[in-house]
N, C-alpha and C positions, 0 to 999 in steps of 0.2 A: 743540554735539553735536546738538541738535534740527534745526538748519538742515541739517546734513549728511545726517541721516536723511530729512528731507523732500526734499532734493535727489535723493537716491539713489532714493527712492520715486517721485517725479515723473518722474524720467528712466526708470525701469524701466516705469512706466505709459505714458510716451511711446513707448517701444519697442514695446509692445503695440499702441498706436494706430497706430504706423507700419506695423506688420505687418498690420493689419486689412484693408487693401485686397486682401490675398492671397485673402480669401473672395470678393471681387467677381471677381477674376481667374479663380478656380476656376470660378465660375458662368458667366462668359463663355465660357470654353473648353468646358464641359459643354454649354452651349446653342448654341455656335458663333455667338454674336451679342453685339454690344456696343451695340445700339440703346438699351438702357435706361440707359446711362452718359452723364453729362454731362461732356464733355471741357472745357468751360469752367470748370466747378467745380473739376476737378482741375488745370487750368492755374493758377488762382488759388491753390490750396493748394500747388502746387510752388513758385511764386514766394515764398510765405510761408515755406516750409521753407528755401529758399535764403537768404532774409533772416536767419532765426534762426540758421542755420549761420554766416553771416558775422559776426553779432553775437556769437555764442558764441566764435568764433575771436578776434575783436577783444578781447573781455573775458577771454579765457583760461578759459572756462567749458566744460569737457568735458561737464558735465551737460546742457548745451544742444546741443552739437554732435552727440553720438552719436545721440540719438533722432531729431533732424531729419535727420541724414544717412541713417538707415535709412528714414525716412518718404519722403525724396526719392527714394531708389533704388527703393523698392517702388512709389511713385507714378509714376515714369518707366516702370517695367515695365508698370503698368496701362495707361498711355496708349499705350505701344508695342503691347501686345496688342490694345487697342481699335482702334487705327488699322489694324492688319493684318487684323482681322476685318471692318472696314468696307470694305476694298479688295476683298474677295471678291464 
């Protein structure tokens, strides 16, 4: 029981962490600039999220797949917005 509660809690917190780049996206759009964002940092994070998704799928662990999938999608959105703003 304790392991299930901890898994659910960690997964829920992982979803919040995965959504946190939305704050940076909002700031970039407001300022119309992505100069302050390190794309290298996000590239490393995205690779890590993808690895955790693959591991979670292989292990049949949905608690790993869901938050890392959300983080990957939000991270990809951040990189896309940053690149579009840099092309201006």
